[in-house]
PLY file of the C-alpha trace (Angstrom):
ply
format ascii 1.0
element vertex 652
property float x
property float y
property float z
element edge 651
property int vertex1
property int vertex2
end_header
27.06 1.82 -3.68
26.76 5.54 -4.28
22.97 5.26 -4.20
23.18 3.71 -0.73
22.75 7.08 0.98
23.31 8.07 4.61
20.36 8.12 7.00
22.03 10.66 9.31
25.33 12.40 10.04
27.71 12.93 12.94
29.97 15.94 13.37
33.56 14.83 14.00
35.05 17.94 12.40
35.56 19.69 15.76
36.44 18.84 19.37
34.39 20.07 22.32
36.07 20.65 25.72
34.69 18.11 28.20
33.53 20.88 30.53
31.34 22.32 27.74
29.83 18.99 26.62
26.05 19.21 27.10
24.14 16.20 28.45
21.86 14.62 25.82
23.88 15.87 22.85
26.34 13.84 20.73
29.79 15.47 20.81
33.43 14.66 20.15
35.91 15.04 22.99
39.67 14.42 23.04
42.08 13.74 25.89
44.31 11.25 27.67
43.15 8.04 29.39
44.02 8.40 33.09
42.31 5.22 34.34
40.95 2.02 32.73
39.70 -1.25 34.24
37.39 -4.18 33.54
34.70 -4.20 36.27
32.82 -7.45 36.99
29.89 -6.10 39.03
27.02 -5.45 38.68
27.96 -6.80 35.23
31.15 -7.20 33.26
32.07 -3.87 31.66
35.04 -1.78 30.60
35.28 1.59 32.36
37.81 4.30 31.46
38.29 7.94 32.49
39.27 10.48 29.83
40.76 13.82 30.89
41.40 16.97 28.91
42.52 20.43 30.09
38.99 21.33 31.26
37.48 18.25 32.96
37.16 14.46 33.05
34.47 12.12 31.59
33.81 8.40 32.04
33.74 6.08 28.99
31.68 2.94 29.65
31.60 -0.16 27.40
29.07 -2.91 28.25
30.15 -5.08 25.30
33.75 -4.91 24.21
36.62 -6.76 22.57
40.30 -7.04 23.55
41.07 -4.44 20.88
38.90 -1.92 22.77
40.82 -2.62 26.01
44.11 -1.92 24.16
42.70 1.35 22.75
42.01 2.76 26.22
45.26 1.82 27.96
46.39 4.40 30.54
48.27 7.23 28.83
46.66 6.68 25.41
45.50 9.82 23.63
42.04 9.25 22.08
39.08 10.96 20.49
35.67 9.76 21.73
32.36 10.46 19.98
29.03 9.79 21.67
26.10 11.16 23.61
26.88 12.64 27.01
24.74 11.38 29.90
24.60 12.24 33.58
25.76 9.23 35.65
26.06 8.47 39.36
29.80 9.32 39.25
29.41 12.32 36.93
29.17 12.77 33.15
29.71 9.67 30.99
29.46 8.24 27.49
28.02 4.75 26.93
29.68 2.88 24.05
31.34 5.91 22.46
33.14 5.51 19.14
36.82 5.90 19.97
39.90 6.46 17.88
43.52 6.66 18.92
45.05 9.99 17.98
48.22 9.91 15.85
50.69 12.79 16.17
49.98 15.45 13.53
46.62 13.92 12.55
44.01 16.44 11.36
40.28 16.30 12.02
37.91 15.17 9.25
36.96 17.89 6.77
33.40 16.60 6.25
30.53 15.40 8.41
30.65 11.65 9.08
27.86 9.74 7.26
25.93 7.00 9.09
24.54 4.44 6.61
21.76 1.88 6.87
23.63 -1.38 7.45
23.23 -4.97 8.56
24.90 -7.27 11.08
28.55 -7.84 10.22
28.90 -4.75 8.01
30.66 -1.98 9.95
30.15 1.72 9.21
33.88 2.11 8.61
33.76 -0.59 5.91
30.81 1.09 4.21
32.57 4.45 4.22
35.66 2.93 2.58
33.48 1.27 -0.08
31.84 4.61 -0.86
35.24 6.33 -1.26
36.35 3.52 -3.58
33.09 3.79 -5.56
33.70 7.50 -6.18
37.15 6.63 -7.54
35.79 3.97 -9.91
32.54 5.53 -11.19
32.05 7.85 -14.13
29.26 10.00 -12.77
27.81 11.17 -16.07
24.78 13.39 -15.54
21.83 11.88 -17.45
19.67 14.96 -16.99
19.99 17.40 -19.91
21.09 20.86 -18.85
17.82 22.51 -19.97
15.68 20.12 -17.89
17.98 20.43 -14.88
17.85 24.22 -14.94
14.07 24.23 -15.41
13.70 22.06 -12.32
16.25 24.23 -10.40
18.33 21.21 -9.40
22.11 20.84 -8.82
24.34 18.53 -10.87
24.35 14.76 -10.27
27.96 14.26 -9.12
27.89 17.37 -6.96
24.70 16.16 -5.25
26.06 12.68 -4.51
29.37 13.98 -3.16
27.52 16.46 -0.95
25.25 13.76 0.51
28.10 11.33 1.22
30.62 13.97 2.36
28.79 17.14 3.49
30.96 20.08 4.63
30.98 21.01 8.34
28.75 24.03 7.77
26.01 21.99 6.02
22.61 22.35 7.68
21.90 19.02 9.36
18.15 19.69 9.51
17.82 19.95 5.70
19.98 16.86 5.25
18.11 14.69 7.72
14.69 15.97 6.58
15.85 15.27 2.99
14.83 18.74 1.83
18.33 19.93 0.81
18.73 20.60 -2.96
21.11 17.62 -3.19
18.41 15.35 -1.75
15.82 16.85 -4.10
18.06 16.02 -7.07
18.35 12.37 -5.99
14.59 12.10 -5.40
13.82 13.75 -8.72
16.04 11.29 -10.62
14.42 8.36 -8.79
10.92 9.59 -9.64
11.96 10.35 -13.22
13.34 6.82 -13.65
10.09 5.38 -12.31
7.99 7.57 -14.62
10.10 6.65 -17.65
9.85 2.92 -16.91
6.09 3.09 -16.47
5.66 5.23 -19.58
7.67 2.68 -21.58
5.50 -0.13 -20.22
2.42 1.84 -21.23
3.72 2.34 -24.76
4.76 -1.33 -25.01
1.23 -2.45 -24.19
-0.21 -0.10 -26.77
1.96 -1.82 -29.37
-0.03 -5.05 -28.86
-3.12 -5.79 -30.95
-6.65 -6.06 -29.53
-10.08 -6.66 -31.03
-11.86 -3.42 -31.92
-15.21 -3.38 -30.11
-17.10 -0.29 -31.26
-20.27 0.69 -29.39
-23.35 -0.24 -31.42
-25.90 0.30 -28.64
-27.69 -2.96 -29.48
-27.42 -4.22 -25.89
-26.00 -1.31 -23.90
-28.82 1.10 -24.81
-31.46 -1.50 -23.82
-29.68 -2.18 -20.55
-29.56 1.53 -19.59
-33.22 1.98 -20.57
-34.25 -0.95 -18.34
-32.50 0.40 -15.22
-34.93 1.75 -12.60
-32.62 4.72 -11.99
-30.47 7.11 -14.00
-26.69 6.76 -14.14
-24.74 9.40 -12.23
-22.66 11.92 -14.17
-19.51 10.13 -12.97
-20.82 6.77 -14.22
-21.70 8.25 -17.62
-18.22 9.78 -17.88
-16.53 6.47 -17.01
-18.76 4.54 -19.44
-17.83 6.95 -22.26
-14.08 6.68 -21.49
-14.20 2.87 -21.46
-16.38 2.70 -24.57
-13.89 4.80 -26.55
-11.01 2.57 -25.36
-12.80 -0.62 -26.42
-13.17 0.70 -29.96
-9.39 1.02 -30.36
-7.11 -1.61 -31.90
-4.75 -1.78 -28.89
-5.68 -3.27 -25.51
-7.31 -1.05 -22.91
-5.57 -1.08 -19.54
-7.88 0.98 -17.36
-8.44 1.23 -13.62
-11.98 2.06 -12.52
-11.84 3.36 -9.00
-14.62 4.61 -6.80
-15.79 4.60 -3.23
-17.97 1.83 -1.84
-21.44 2.03 -3.39
-20.45 4.34 -6.26
-21.83 1.94 -8.90
-18.76 0.27 -10.42
-20.63 -2.98 -11.23
-23.00 -1.20 -13.64
-20.05 0.41 -15.44
-18.38 -3.02 -15.72
-21.64 -4.56 -16.99
-21.79 -1.99 -19.80
-18.17 -2.74 -20.79
-18.95 -6.47 -20.89
-22.10 -5.85 -22.96
-20.11 -3.82 -25.49
-17.96 -6.92 -26.05
-21.10 -9.07 -26.40
-22.56 -6.63 -28.96
-19.54 -7.38 -31.14
-19.81 -11.15 -30.68
-16.92 -11.40 -28.20
-16.83 -12.80 -24.70
-16.24 -10.93 -21.46
-15.18 -12.32 -18.09
-15.40 -10.80 -14.61
-13.10 -12.26 -11.92
-13.57 -11.45 -8.21
-11.29 -12.43 -5.28
-13.88 -14.11 -3.03
-16.74 -16.47 -3.74
-19.21 -14.26 -1.84
-18.34 -11.26 -4.01
-18.16 -13.26 -7.26
-21.54 -14.87 -6.64
-23.10 -11.52 -5.82
-21.79 -10.12 -9.12
-23.19 -13.14 -10.94
-26.64 -12.78 -9.38
-26.76 -9.06 -10.13
-25.62 -9.45 -13.74
-27.90 -12.44 -14.34
-30.87 -10.47 -12.98
-30.09 -7.57 -15.28
-28.98 -9.36 -18.44
-30.66 -12.75 -18.76
-34.10 -11.12 -19.34
-32.39 -9.45 -22.33
-31.40 -12.88 -23.68
-27.72 -12.63 -22.70
-26.46 -15.95 -21.32
-24.00 -15.98 -18.40
-21.72 -18.72 -17.11
-20.77 -19.03 -13.43
-17.53 -20.68 -12.30
-16.30 -21.20 -8.74
-14.14 -23.62 -6.79
-17.11 -24.99 -4.83
-19.12 -26.12 -7.87
-19.77 -29.79 -8.38
-17.76 -31.36 -11.18
-20.80 -31.84 -13.43
-22.00 -28.24 -13.02
-18.53 -26.84 -13.70
-18.16 -28.98 -16.83
-21.50 -27.67 -18.12
-20.40 -24.06 -17.58
-17.06 -24.69 -19.30
-18.91 -26.16 -22.27
-21.12 -23.05 -22.53
-18.01 -20.86 -22.67
-16.05 -23.07 -25.05
-18.94 -23.24 -27.52
-19.46 -19.48 -27.32
-23.09 -19.93 -26.25
-22.33 -17.95 -23.08
-20.77 -14.62 -23.97
-20.32 -13.48 -20.36
-18.53 -15.31 -17.54
-18.34 -14.48 -13.85
-16.23 -16.32 -11.31
-13.37 -16.56 -8.88
-9.84 -17.86 -9.58
-11.64 -20.82 -11.18
-11.83 -18.70 -14.36
-8.08 -18.90 -14.90
-7.80 -22.69 -14.70
-6.28 -24.27 -17.81
-9.47 -26.23 -18.48
-11.50 -23.02 -18.97
-11.46 -21.98 -22.65
-12.29 -18.36 -23.54
-11.05 -18.27 -27.12
-13.08 -15.16 -28.01
-12.33 -13.16 -24.88
-12.64 -9.48 -25.71
-12.88 -7.87 -22.27
-11.43 -9.07 -18.95
-12.69 -7.36 -15.77
-10.83 -7.85 -12.48
-12.64 -6.66 -9.35
-10.67 -5.60 -6.27
-7.58 -5.88 -8.47
-5.08 -5.27 -5.63
-6.16 -8.59 -4.04
-4.83 -10.56 -6.99
-1.18 -11.22 -7.76
0.36 -10.08 -11.02
0.42 -13.65 -12.38
-3.27 -14.19 -11.62
-4.30 -11.07 -13.52
-2.06 -12.00 -16.45
-3.47 -15.54 -16.54
-6.92 -14.16 -17.34
-5.51 -11.92 -20.07
-3.53 -14.80 -21.56
-6.64 -16.91 -22.18
-6.41 -15.71 -25.78
-3.42 -16.07 -28.09
-2.34 -13.48 -30.62
-4.45 -10.49 -29.61
-4.85 -9.33 -26.04
-8.24 -8.68 -24.42
-9.09 -5.24 -23.11
-8.57 -5.11 -19.33
-10.70 -3.22 -16.82
-9.51 -3.35 -13.22
-11.80 -2.15 -10.46
-10.99 -1.01 -6.95
-13.27 0.16 -4.16
-10.19 1.39 -2.31
-9.70 4.87 -3.76
-6.13 5.59 -4.75
-4.62 8.90 -3.62
-3.72 11.26 -6.44
0.01 11.05 -5.71
-0.08 7.25 -5.84
-2.03 7.30 -9.11
0.52 9.73 -10.59
3.47 7.53 -9.63
2.78 3.81 -9.18
-0.26 3.83 -11.48
1.25 6.03 -14.18
1.09 3.16 -16.69
-2.70 2.91 -16.41
-5.57 5.01 -17.66
-7.81 5.83 -14.72
-11.55 6.48 -14.51
-12.91 7.81 -11.23
-16.44 7.50 -9.82
-16.41 10.46 -7.45
-20.11 10.68 -6.60
-22.61 8.31 -5.02
-26.01 7.44 -6.52
-28.90 9.47 -5.05
-30.75 7.91 -2.11
-27.67 6.64 -0.26
-27.94 7.63 3.40
-24.87 8.96 5.21
-23.38 6.55 7.77
-22.86 7.77 11.34
-19.64 6.40 12.85
-19.29 5.99 16.61
-16.23 5.08 18.70
-17.17 3.02 21.76
-14.94 1.42 24.41
-15.36 -2.35 24.68
-16.31 -1.75 28.35
-19.70 -0.63 27.00
-20.38 -3.87 25.09
-23.71 -4.36 26.91
-24.99 -1.01 25.60
-23.96 -1.96 22.06
-25.72 -5.34 22.34
-28.86 -3.49 23.49
-28.63 -1.22 20.44
-28.40 -4.25 18.14
-31.50 -5.72 19.82
-33.46 -2.47 19.30
-32.44 -2.16 15.63
-33.44 -5.75 14.84
-36.77 -5.41 16.71
-37.55 -2.47 14.42
-37.15 -4.80 11.42
-33.57 -3.87 10.54
-30.55 -6.17 10.32
-27.04 -5.88 11.69
-23.46 -7.13 11.20
-21.04 -7.92 14.03
-17.50 -8.24 12.64
-14.62 -9.95 14.49
-10.94 -10.12 13.49
-10.27 -13.81 14.27
-12.12 -17.11 13.81
-10.83 -18.92 16.87
-8.78 -18.18 19.98
-5.20 -17.06 19.48
-2.70 -17.05 22.32
-0.77 -14.23 20.68
-3.77 -11.94 20.28
-6.33 -12.27 23.04
-9.15 -10.94 20.92
-12.84 -11.66 20.98
-13.29 -14.35 18.35
-16.08 -14.86 15.85
-17.02 -18.24 17.32
-17.09 -16.96 20.91
-19.00 -13.85 19.87
-21.52 -15.94 17.97
-22.11 -18.11 21.05
-22.40 -15.07 23.36
-24.77 -13.11 21.11
-26.93 -16.16 20.41
-27.41 -16.54 24.17
-27.93 -12.85 24.94
-30.20 -12.16 21.95
-32.23 -15.35 22.10
-35.22 -13.64 20.47
-33.17 -13.00 17.29
-31.89 -15.40 14.65
-28.07 -15.08 14.66
-25.87 -16.41 11.84
-22.12 -17.00 11.56
-19.96 -16.74 8.44
-16.18 -16.97 8.15
-13.50 -18.03 5.68
-13.19 -21.62 6.91
-16.81 -22.50 6.20
-17.36 -24.63 3.12
-18.48 -22.44 0.21
-21.95 -24.06 0.15
-22.43 -23.36 3.88
-21.20 -19.80 3.44
-23.61 -19.23 0.55
-26.50 -20.69 2.56
-25.89 -18.32 5.50
-25.55 -15.29 3.22
-28.76 -16.23 1.39
-30.61 -16.45 4.71
-29.27 -13.00 5.67
-30.37 -11.52 2.34
-33.89 -13.00 2.88
-33.96 -11.56 6.45
-34.24 -15.06 7.91
-31.12 -14.04 9.88
-31.30 -10.70 11.69
-27.74 -10.52 13.07
-24.75 -11.80 11.11
-21.53 -12.47 13.03
-18.69 -12.49 10.50
-14.99 -12.15 9.86
-13.73 -9.90 7.07
-15.09 -12.23 4.36
-17.92 -9.68 4.13
-15.49 -6.82 3.55
-16.25 -6.39 -0.14
-19.30 -6.73 -2.31
-21.97 -7.76 0.20
-25.09 -5.72 -0.55
-28.03 -6.05 1.88
-30.04 -2.77 1.85
-31.96 -3.72 5.02
-28.74 -3.94 7.08
-28.35 -0.59 8.83
-26.03 -1.33 11.77
-22.42 -2.50 11.71
-20.45 -3.35 14.86
-16.70 -3.92 14.41
-15.01 -5.72 17.31
-11.42 -4.66 18.13
-11.58 -1.99 15.45
-8.09 -0.81 16.44
-6.69 -4.03 14.92
-8.05 -3.38 11.42
-6.39 -1.39 8.65
-7.90 1.95 7.70
-8.95 0.87 4.19
-10.45 -2.32 5.64
-12.51 -0.35 8.21
-13.82 1.87 5.41
-14.73 -1.14 3.28
-16.54 -2.82 6.16
-18.44 0.35 7.01
-19.59 0.47 3.40
-21.68 -2.69 3.93
-24.35 -0.54 5.63
-26.02 2.64 4.42
-27.23 0.89 1.25
-30.92 1.46 1.92
-33.14 4.39 2.89
-32.84 3.86 6.68
-30.36 5.82 8.80
-27.26 3.67 9.27
-24.56 3.48 11.91
-21.13 1.88 12.30
-19.97 1.23 15.88
-16.22 0.78 16.31
-15.53 -1.15 19.52
-11.95 -0.64 20.69
-9.82 -1.91 23.56
-7.33 0.08 25.62
-4.45 0.74 25.51
-4.41 2.02 21.94
-1.19 2.12 19.93
-0.38 5.43 18.23
-1.17 3.97 14.80
-4.40 2.43 16.11
-5.44 5.81 17.53
-4.69 7.57 14.23
-6.68 4.99 12.23
-9.74 5.31 14.47
-9.48 9.11 14.40
-9.39 9.11 10.58
-12.33 6.73 10.14
-14.36 8.70 12.70
-13.68 12.08 11.12
-14.52 11.34 7.48
-16.53 9.05 5.22
-14.74 10.34 2.10
-12.91 7.34 0.65
-10.31 9.51 -1.10
-9.41 11.36 2.11
-9.21 8.02 3.94
-6.95 6.67 1.19
-4.67 9.70 1.57
-4.35 9.14 5.32
-3.88 5.41 4.79
-0.99 6.16 2.44
0.59 8.33 5.16
0.24 5.55 7.76
1.19 2.52 5.65
3.38 3.83 2.86
2.98 2.97 -0.84
4.44 -0.56 -0.71
1.51 -2.03 1.21
-1.02 0.21 -0.51
-0.08 -0.91 -4.01
-0.29 -4.54 -2.87
0.66 -7.51 -5.03
1.08 -5.25 -8.04
4.33 -3.96 -6.59
6.22 -7.05 -7.77
6.31 -5.42 -11.19
6.76 -1.82 -10.08
10.03 -0.20 -9.01
9.42 0.90 -5.42
10.67 4.28 -4.28
13.58 4.32 -1.83
13.95 8.05 -1.22
11.07 10.07 -2.66
8.04 10.62 -0.41
4.75 10.83 -2.28
3.17 13.16 0.29
6.11 15.53 0.77
7.49 15.51 -2.78
4.30 16.06 -4.78
5.94 18.93 -6.72
8.77 16.59 -7.79
6.26 13.93 -8.87
4.59 16.53 -11.13
7.93 17.67 -12.58
9.10 14.09 -13.15
5.89 13.20 -15.01
6.37 16.09 -17.40
10.10 15.46 -17.82
9.61 11.72 -18.54
7.73 12.42 -21.78
10.40 14.90 -22.94
13.23 12.49 -22.04
11.71 9.65 -24.07
11.03 11.89 -27.06
14.24 13.97 -27.16
16.83 12.14 -25.02
16.24 8.37 -25.34
19.92 7.48 -24.62
19.93 9.48 -21.39
16.55 7.94 -20.44
18.04 4.43 -20.76
21.07 5.51 -18.72
18.75 6.70 -15.95
16.82 3.40 -15.94
20.03 1.38 -15.78
21.36 3.52 -12.96
18.28 3.14 -10.78
16.89 -0.26 -11.68
19.76 -2.16 -13.28
17.50 -4.15 -15.62
14.69 -4.62 -13.11
12.53 -2.20 -15.11
12.03 -5.09 -17.57
9.64 -6.58 -15.01
7.19 -3.87 -16.05
6.73 -5.50 -19.44
4.33 -7.86 -17.65
0 1
1 2
2 3
3 4
4 5
5 6
6 7
7 8
8 9
9 10
10 11
11 12
12 13
13 14
14 15
15 16
16 17
17 18
18 19
19 20
20 21
21 22
22 23
23 24
24 25
25 26
26 27
27 28
28 29
29 30
30 31
31 32
32 33
33 34
34 35
35 36
36 37
37 38
38 39
39 40
40 41
41 42
42 43
43 44
44 45
45 46
46 47
47 48
48 49
49 50
50 51
51 52
52 53
53 54
54 55
55 56
56 57
57 58
58 59
59 60
60 61
61 62
62 63
63 64
64 65
65 66
66 67
67 68
68 69
69 70
70 71
71 72
72 73
73 74
74 75
75 76
76 77
77 78
78 79
79 80
80 81
81 82
82 83
83 84
84 85
85 86
86 87
87 88
88 89
89 90
90 91
91 92
92 93
93 94
94 95
95 96
96 97
97 98
98 99
99 100
100 101
101 102
102 103
103 104
104 105
105 106
106 107
107 108
108 109
109 110
110 111
111 112
112 113
113 114
114 115
115 116
116 117
117 118
118 119
119 120
120 121
121 122
122 123
123 124
124 125
125 126
126 127
127 128
128 129
129 130
130 131
131 132
132 133
133 134
134 135
135 136
136 137
137 138
138 139
139 140
140 141
141 142
142 143
143 144
144 145
145 146
146 147
147 148
148 149
149 150
150 151
151 152
152 153
153 154
154 155
155 156
156 157
157 158
158 159
159 160
160 161
161 162
162 163
163 164
164 165
165 166
166 167
167 168
168 169
169 170
170 171
171 172
172 173
173 174
174 175
175 176
176 177
177 178
178 179
179 180
180 181
181 182
182 183
183 184
184 185
185 186
186 187
187 188
188 189
189 190
190 191
191 192
192 193
193 194
194 195
195 196
196 197
197 198
198 199
199 200
200 201
201 202
202 203
203 204
204 205
205 206
206 207
207 208
208 209
209 210
210 211
211 212
212 213
213 214
214 215
215 216
216 217
217 218
218 219
219 220
220 221
221 222
222 223
223 224
224 225
225 226
226 227
227 228
228 229
229 230
230 231
231 232
232 233
233 234
234 235
235 236
236 237
237 238
238 239
239 240
240 241
241 242
242 243
243 244
244 245
245 246
246 247
247 248
248 249
249 250
250 251
251 252
252 253
253 254
254 255
255 256
256 257
257 258
258 259
259 260
260 261
261 262
262 263
263 264
264 265
265 266
266 267
267 268
268 269
269 270
270 271
271 272
272 273
273 274
274 275
275 276
276 277
277 278
278 279
279 280
280 281
281 282
282 283
283 284
284 285
285 286
286 287
287 288
288 289
289 290
290 291
291 292
292 293
293 294
294 295
295 296
296 297
297 298
298 299
299 300
300 301
301 302
302 303
303 304
304 305
305 306
306 307
307 308
308 309
309 310
310 311
311 312
312 313
313 314
314 315
315 316
316 317
317 318
318 319
319 320
320 321
321 322
322 323
323 324
324 325
325 326
326 327
327 328
328 329
329 330
330 331
331 332
332 333
333 334
334 335
335 336
336 337
337 338
338 339
339 340
340 341
341 342
342 343
343 344
344 345
345 346
346 347
347 348
348 349
349 350
350 351
351 352
352 353
353 354
354 355
355 356
356 357
357 358
358 359
359 360
360 361
361 362
362 363
363 364
364 365
365 366
366 367
367 368
368 369
369 370
370 371
371 372
372 373
373 374
374 375
375 376
376 377
377 378
378 379
379 380
380 381
381 382
382 383
383 384
384 385
385 386
386 387
387 388
388 389
389 390
390 391
391 392
392 393
393 394
394 395
395 396
396 397
397 398
398 399
399 400
400 401
401 402
402 403
403 404
404 405
405 406
406 407
407 408
408 409
409 410
410 411
411 412
412 413
413 414
414 415
415 416
416 417
417 418
418 419
419 420
420 421
421 422
422 423
423 424
424 425
425 426
426 427
427 428
428 429
429 430
430 431
431 432
432 433
433 434
434 435
435 436
436 437
437 438
438 439
439 440
440 441
441 442
442 443
443 444
444 445
445 446
446 447
447 448
448 449
449 450
450 451
451 452
452 453
453 454
454 455
455 456
456 457
457 458
458 459
459 460
460 461
461 462
462 463
463 464
464 465
465 466
466 467
467 468
468 469
469 470
470 471
471 472
472 473
473 474
474 475
475 476
476 477
477 478
478 479
479 480
480 481
481 482
482 483
483 484
484 485
485 486
486 487
487 488
488 489
489 490
490 491
491 492
492 493
493 494
494 495
495 496
496 497
497 498
498 499
499 500
500 501
501 502
502 503
503 504
504 505
505 506
506 507
507 508
508 509
509 510
510 511
511 512
512 513
513 514
514 515
515 516
516 517
517 518
518 519
519 520
520 521
521 522
522 523
523 524
524 525
525 526
526 527
527 528
528 529
529 530
530 531
531 532
532 533
533 534
534 535
535 536
536 537
537 538
538 539
539 540
540 541
541 542
542 543
543 544
544 545
545 546
546 547
547 548
548 549
549 550
550 551
551 552
552 553
553 554
554 555
555 556
556 557
557 558
558 559
559 560
560 561
561 562
562 563
563 564
564 565
565 566
566 567
567 568
568 569
569 570
570 571
571 572
572 573
573 574
574 575
575 576
576 577
577 578
578 579
579 580
580 581
581 582
582 583
583 584
584 585
585 586
586 587
587 588
588 589
589 590
590 591
591 592
592 593
593 594
594 595
595 596
596 597
597 598
598 599
599 600
600 601
601 602
602 603
603 604
604 605
605 606
606 607
607 608
608 609
609 610
610 611
611 612
612 613
613 614
614 615
615 616
616 617
617 618
618 619
619 620
620 621
621 622
622 623
623 624
624 625
625 626
626 627
627 628
628 629
629 630
630 631
631 632
632 633
633 634
634 635
635 636
636 637
637 638
638 639
639 640
640 641
641 642
642 643
643 644
644 645
645 646
646 647
647 648
648 649
649 650
650 651
């Protein structure tokens, strides 16, 4: 109850003369009811006039109960709190909070807290529960004095009492902006509890056993030598970090993050080969069949000439083909496996799984990722999770504190910068002409739509309608259509034709968001771009600019734009830096959505703000290690206070 903190405050510690009450400001006035009646027109309402020594004000209630009528009987002395407005008959308050004045009653000594609540739970009831909670709780401070002084924070009980019952002279701006020292203490404890829980989860995982997979170079050195290009410095750094982890006797839990096109697949291939060098299997799971198949084709092209056998598993495979692939894995003949969710089916046996790679990890639920890891009993496989959605530093320091992180922060040489253009959908004809010109010059283009078929709720241009329109208007071009409701075989056939340049223009939904790699595609048009998320727009844009030709991304938008839609388009237009885009996306969406399905095992923050409280995040990270080492009892007390046992979810 005491951690259910006010969202704002009202000042009922003083009374303002009615004549001095300013329109637009909430004030408290006190006087005698000189008139009260229930008016039926233009609608049923209770109207009362309150007079003090200086003036009179109207109190208007549009919804009221018999108890309210009794409170404002003529001659009653009342206090009314509300916002003053100018009305046709003079100053008035709409639905003020009123209280009958008892002889000798004194005004409140503290500001009145206003709590987040729900239907049926009155503010007065919440305030009484808070008072009762203070009487019942032993507010032991779990933060050792030395740590508290180092962080320049007030005591725990003092902070809570101040936030629930601030004195009249408290600065409302610091309270409502949550920058007051009492707020900083609450946010620090919340961040510290999160850091401790994640640190404990990290240590618990390190207590498990894993196969040691030292780098021998038997396969990895050959693979690097056969590449037609040199690895970037960032790739080499990530490969070294992962290689060292794989040689340890506890399971790696590493996130490999990098912008679109930064070369994560090669890094993953080297991790998988290190497992194969030691006679263990490795599996790569991707969220969509298009992406999984592309990984399979790439890896097969690189590795099968080296004599490394791969197995491919997907939901669309025929029963006979899938059985053959399962047999290859069960016998150990295939050391590497690539697939979709089909990899985690019970019938798939990976008894010697040494490395599990999960691409676009935020698209999988916690259980799905665990199912791949649990393919082996006894020892756990090393896990490498990949994300092309860069994670802001503050998010990595808080929600991802239980992971080791490798960052690919440079692109391979030869990647051309992508020019982004914002175009009103009133200029569609010009955009269609630009697509025609690009395809006539031998290039290819994408046209992305947000919906497959017509929706009454969102009157958006659909993929099917757009396909029909563009096929008619660009009759000299071969136009293809791909979306999530196509059968996997049909989807694969269309994508193959696009890769071969048999299709010049591909109309698609967001199934092409990740992994599609067609170097000849140099133009991307995104229909109703204002409807897409910022990270999604960045991912889609990354499908072009993969060859030597100059590439463009045209964002078609419809008016009127919402404020969030405008901010997303502004951000995607101004920068191609995935980390800057991720930072702005965090500001717009908040961490809950950004973390995705993983959040079911992570305590979400209620009060701390990762953008505004970066200094507290840093302090909490440092303090968490000291708390676990020197003050384990207090650390457990903090976890119980904030999560009440829910921190155990992190053991997954």
